[in-house]
C-alpha positions as CSV (number, residue, x, y, z in Angstrom):
1,M,95.4,127.3,13.1
2,E,95.2,130.1,15.6
3,Q,92.7,129.8,18.5
4,T,91.0,133.0,19.8
5,K,89.0,133.4,23.0
6,S,85.9,134.6,21.2
7,K,85.6,131.6,18.9
8,I,83.3,128.8,19.7
9,S,85.4,125.7,19.4
10,A,85.5,122.1,20.6
11,F,88.4,123.0,22.8
12,N,86.5,125.8,24.5
13,L,83.4,123.6,24.9
14,C,85.5,120.9,26.5
15,V,86.9,123.5,29.0
16,V,83.3,124.5,29.9
17,A,82.3,120.8,30.2
18,L,85.3,120.2,32.5
19,A,84.3,123.2,34.6
20,I,80.7,122.0,34.9
21,C,82.1,118.6,36.2
22,I,84.4,120.4,38.7
23,N,81.5,122.5,39.9
24,V,79.1,119.6,40.4
25,I,81.7,117.4,42.2
26,G,82.8,120.3,44.4
27,G,79.2,121.2,45.2
28,H,78.2,117.7,46.1
29,I,81.3,117.4,48.3
30,A,80.4,120.6,50.2
31,L,76.7,119.5,50.5
32,L,77.6,116.0,51.7
33,L,80.0,117.3,54.3
34,H,77.7,120.3,55.3
35,L,80.6,122.7,54.8
36,P,80.0,126.4,55.3
37,I,81.6,127.0,51.9
38,Y,80.2,125.8,48.5
39,L,83.0,124.6,46.3
40,D,80.7,124.8,43.3
41,T,82.4,127.7,41.6
42,I,86.0,126.5,41.0
43,G,85.1,125.5,37.5
44,T,83.4,128.8,36.9
45,I,86.4,130.7,38.1
46,M,88.6,128.5,35.9
47,T,86.5,129.2,32.8
48,G,86.3,132.9,33.4
49,A,90.1,133.0,33.9
50,L,90.9,131.0,30.8
51,L,88.2,131.9,28.3
52,G,87.0,135.3,29.5
53,P,83.7,136.8,30.8
54,I,81.3,135.4,28.2
55,Y,82.3,131.8,28.6
56,G,82.7,132.4,32.3
57,M,79.0,132.8,32.7
58,L,78.1,129.3,31.4
59,P,79.5,126.7,33.8
60,N,77.8,127.8,37.0
61,V,74.4,128.1,35.3
62,L,74.7,124.6,33.8
63,S,76.1,123.0,36.8
64,G,73.4,124.6,38.9
65,L,70.8,122.9,36.7
66,I,72.5,119.6,37.2
67,M,72.9,120.1,40.9
68,G,69.3,121.2,41.1
69,F,68.1,117.9,39.6
70,T,70.5,115.7,41.4
71,G,70.5,116.7,45.0
72,D,70.3,120.4,45.8
73,V,67.2,122.1,44.5
74,Y,68.4,125.4,45.9
75,S,71.1,125.5,43.2
76,L,68.6,126.3,40.6
77,Y,67.7,129.6,42.2
78,Y,71.3,130.8,42.4
79,A,71.9,130.9,38.6
80,P,72.2,134.7,38.6
81,V,75.0,134.4,41.1
82,G,76.9,132.2,38.7
83,I,76.4,134.5,35.8
84,I,77.7,137.5,37.7
85,L,80.6,135.4,39.2
86,G,81.8,134.1,35.8
87,F,81.5,137.5,34.1
88,V,83.4,139.4,36.9
89,T,86.0,136.6,37.1
90,G,86.6,136.9,33.3
91,L,87.1,140.7,33.7
92,V,89.4,140.4,36.8
93,F,91.6,137.8,35.2
94,K,92.3,140.0,32.2
95,R,94.6,141.9,34.6
96,R,96.1,138.8,36.2
97,K,99.3,139.0,38.2
98,N,101.1,136.3,40.1
99,S,101.2,138.0,43.5
100,V,99.6,137.1,46.8
101,L,98.1,140.6,47.1
102,W,96.5,140.3,43.6
103,I,95.0,136.9,44.6
104,L,93.5,138.4,47.8
105,W,92.1,141.4,45.9
106,A,90.8,139.3,42.9
107,A,88.9,137.1,45.3
108,L,87.4,140.2,47.0
109,I,86.4,141.8,43.7
110,I,84.9,138.5,42.5
111,T,83.0,138.0,45.8
112,I,81.3,141.4,46.4
113,P,78.8,141.5,43.4
114,S,77.9,137.8,43.6
115,T,77.5,138.0,47.4
116,I,75.0,140.9,47.1
117,V,72.9,138.8,44.8
118,S,73.2,135.5,46.7
119,A,72.5,137.1,50.1
120,S,69.3,138.7,48.6
121,I,68.2,135.4,47.1
122,T,68.9,133.6,50.4
123,A,67.0,136.2,52.5
124,I,64.1,137.0,50.2
125,L,63.3,133.6,48.7
126,F,64.4,131.2,51.5
127,G,64.2,133.2,54.7
128,G,67.9,132.5,55.3
129,I,67.5,128.7,55.3
130,T,69.2,126.8,52.5
131,S,71.1,123.5,52.2
132,S,74.4,125.1,53.0
133,G,76.2,124.6,56.3
134,S,76.3,128.4,56.6
135,T,72.5,128.4,57.3
136,V,73.3,127.7,61.0
137,L,75.5,130.9,61.1
138,V,72.8,133.0,59.4
139,Q,70.1,131.8,61.9
140,L,72.5,132.4,64.9
141,I,73.3,136.0,63.8
142,T,69.7,136.8,62.9
143,N,68.4,135.6,66.3
144,T,71.2,137.1,68.5
145,T,71.8,140.5,66.9
146,P,69.6,143.4,65.8
147,L,71.0,143.1,62.2
148,G,67.9,141.5,60.6
149,L,67.8,138.7,58.1
150,T,69.2,140.4,55.0
151,A,72.2,141.9,56.8
152,S,72.8,138.6,58.5
153,C,72.7,136.7,55.2
154,F,75.1,139.3,53.7
155,I,77.6,139.1,56.5
156,V,77.7,135.3,56.6
157,Q,77.6,134.9,52.8
158,F,80.4,137.5,52.4
159,I,82.6,135.6,54.8
160,T,81.9,132.1,53.3
161,D,81.8,133.4,49.7
162,Y,85.2,135.1,50.2
163,I,86.8,132.0,51.6
164,D,85.1,129.9,48.8
165,R,86.3,132.3,46.0
166,L,89.8,132.6,47.5
167,I,90.1,128.8,47.4
168,G,88.9,128.9,43.8
169,V,91.2,131.6,42.7
170,L,94.2,130.0,44.4
171,I,93.4,126.6,42.7
172,V,93.0,128.3,39.3
173,V,96.2,130.4,39.6
174,Q,98.1,127.3,40.6
175,M,96.5,125.4,37.7
176,I,97.5,128.1,35.2
177,R,101.1,128.0,36.5
178,I,101.5,124.3,35.9
179,L,99.8,124.2,32.5
180,P,102.1,123.2,29.7
181,S,103.2,126.1,27.5
182,N,101.5,124.8,24.4
183,I,98.1,124.8,26.3
184,K,98.8,128.2,27.8
185,E,99.3,129.6,24.3
186,R,95.6,128.7,23.5
187,F,94.4,130.9,26.3
188,F,96.9,133.8,26.7
């Protein structure tokens, strides 16, 4: 029985469920350690890479709901970021290559649209103050430069988001490399 990316199947739903778990665990680790990166998008990147843009939109939204009810209320407000991230990741990974340059560019392309949305949410809704460790950097730049809150949020979020997405892309590319060939056939 041939599996396609567009079919809703138990296998695809299990991939999404695994991605949600990865996002929640990563997000709680980052929150607990007050890291300036988020680690709550690795599962989303994995799902976008393996199942495409439509499935890629699901994990971050659902894990954001779980995180919002279990320890980080700010996660609820960033659902649009996860939708954009998963969709763009699915598109970017359609042209996947196994080179360092591609990984750097993929992380950049995935980062830019989601950072615009997340920086806007951070500045407009929260005045630059969230549960992330990057809040300190936002406040420092806002109070010591003439950039203003929104630009400060964008700069800090771009740097932290790029590092976060780069880590996610690296993990997913390595994971894809080590997948057994019979599993890879289900995706590619």
